[in-house]
N, C-alpha and C positions, 0 to 999 in steps of 0.2 A: 819793412820798410813802407809806408804809405805813400799814395801819389795822389795829386788831386790838381785839379783844372782850376786856376785862379783868375778871374777876369779885373783886368784894372784899366780904368781908362779905355774901354772898350777894346782891349787887347786881351787875348786869352794866353795862360803861361800855364805851362805842366811844371808841377814842383813836389819835390819830394818832402815827406815830412813823417816824424815817427808814427807808426800806429795808434790809432785814436786819435789825433791831432788834427785830420782832415777837416773838420768842422771849424774848428779853430782857426787854422791858416786859412779857409774861406773866408770868416768872418774878416780877419785881420784884412784879406784883399779888399772886401766889401767896403770897409771903413777907409782904407785909403782911398780908392776909387769914389767914394762919396766927398772925402776933404777935396781931391781934386776937383771935382764938379762945383765945390761949394767956391772954391778959388775960382775957376772959371766963371762962374757968375759974378763974382767980385771984380776979377781984371781982366775979363774978355779973353780972346784967343790970344795967349803971349807966346804960345810954344808948349808942345807936349813936354818937353824936359823940363822946362822951366816949372812948368806947373808941377810936375812929379815931384821936382826938388824942394817945390815951396811945399808942397802937402807933406812930404817926409818931415821938414823943418817943424811944421806945425804939429805934426804928431809927437815929435821927438819933444817938443817944447809942452806938449800937455803930458808927456810920459814924465818929463823933469819936475813939472808942477805936482803931479800925483807924488812923485817921490820924495818930494820936498814936504809934502802935507803928511804924508805917510810917516815920514822921520818926525814931525811936529806930534802927531798923535801917539807915537811910540814914547817921546819924551813925557808926555802928559800921562801917559799909563805909568810910566817909569814912576814920575810923581806921585800919583794916585797911591802906587803900592808902597811907595816909603811911608806916605801919610797913613795908609792903612796900617802898616807894619807897627808905627809910632802909636796909633790908636789902640790898637790890640794891646801892647806893652803896657801903656797907662791904665788901660781897662784890667788887666792881669794884676797891675800893681794897687790899683783900686779895692779888688776883691780881695786881695792878699791882707789889704791895711782892713778892711770892712771885717773879714775873718778873725782879725787877731783882736780887732777892736768887740767882736761879739765873744770870744774867747775870754775877754780879760773883765766884759760884764758879767758872764757867766760865773767866774770866777768871785766876783765882788757879791753877786747874788747868793752863792752857795756859803760865802761868809757871813753875809747878814742872815741868811736864813738860819745857819748854824748858831748865830750867837741868839736869835731868837729862841732857837730850841736850848739853848744851853749846852751844846754840844761842840766840841773843837772840831773843826771841817778836817783836820788832818787826820783825826784818829780814825774815821771810817774809810782810810783809802789804804786798804793793804794790799 
């Protein structure tokens, strides 16, 4: 288990984390500290605890908005996948219809060619 010192609002906290997550945890601490400083700039000195709570709520709100947007994007992706599947199905049907038309045309051409040659098209197919 890893440990890291995280400085938030000028105070250093020793925190445990999973190995390899030290930089991530440090970054989160920096983000919280920056949010606290932004709020301090907007509201002045209203108390460390209150600023910390406001920063946590601000970050939770950002997280909530990100999750909402992620769900929207996942819905859009699902819709696109459905549309793609329908398009592939239509294309396969069109290709099958074209193949049938080509076969029917080939059969008609063989019949015409046989009539022109004076042979029965069914005689030559053993």
